[in-house]
C-alpha positions in Angstrom: -0.1 -0.1 -0.3 3.0 2.3 0.2 3.5 2.5 -3.4 0.0 4.0 -4.5 0.5 6.5 -1.8 3.9 7.6 -3.2 2.6 7.4 -6.7 -0.3 9.8 -5.5 2.3 12.3 -4.0 4.7 12.2 -6.9 2.0 13.0 -9.3 0.7 15.7 -6.9 4.0 17.1 -6.5 4.4 17.0 -10.5 1.1 18.6 -11.2 2.0 21.6 -8.5 5.4 22.0 -10.2 3.7 22.3 -13.7 1.1 24.8 -12.4 3.8 26.7 -10.7 6.0 27.4 -13.9 2.7 28.2 -15.7 1.7 30.8 -13.2 5.4 32.5 -13.6 5.2 32.7 -17.1 1.7 34.2 -17.1 3.3 36.9 -14.8 6.1 37.6 -16.7 5.1 37.5 -20.4 7.7 37.7 -23.5 8.0 41.4 -24.6 6.6 42.0 -28.0 8.9 41.4 -31.1 10.4 45.0 -32.4 9.0 46.7 -35.1 10.1 45.9 -38.8 12.9 48.4 -40.0 11.6 51.4 -41.8 12.3 51.3 -45.6 12.4 53.6 -48.7 11.5 52.8 -52.1 13.3 54.8 -54.6 12.2 55.8 -58.0 14.1 54.4 -61.2 15.4 58.2 -61.6 16.5 58.4 -58.3 18.4 55.3 -58.3 20.3 56.7 -61.1 20.7 60.0 -59.4 22.1 58.1 -56.2 24.8 56.0 -58.4 26.0 58.8 -60.5 26.4 61.0 -57.5 28.2 58.1 -56.0 30.9 58.2 -59.0 29.3 55.5 -61.5 29.4 56.1 -65.1 26.4 55.8 -67.1 27.2 52.3 -68.6 27.8 51.1 -65.2 24.5 52.2 -63.7 22.6 50.9 -66.9 24.1 47.6 -66.2 23.2 47.5 -62.3 19.7 48.7 -63.1 18.9 46.9 -66.0 18.5 50.0 -68.3 19.8 51.0 -71.5 22.6 53.6 -71.6 20.0 56.1 -73.2 17.5 55.5 -70.5 20.0 56.5 -67.8 21.2 59.6 -70.0 17.5 60.9 -70.2 17.5 60.4 -66.5 20.5 62.4 -66.1 19.5 65.3 -68.5 21.0 63.9 -71.8 24.6 64.5 -70.6 25.7 60.9 -71.4 26.9 60.9 -67.6 29.3 63.9 -67.8 27.5 66.5 -65.8 
């Protein structure tokens, strides 16, 4: 008869321990995740100007943005990348 009492006490102890950890988790909730980082979408023209101001040539800009050199020149005011 000692075994059933020990089993009952062990089961009760485990149940109490489980509810204690649940209660602690309820009192200490996880902080919310940080908001997503802000992003800005640049137009093609803005991307062309940004790359040009970083020193890239019209042909380099055209290659990196998948544009033709003439399109890049139009964005740059028809200067051929030599403003």
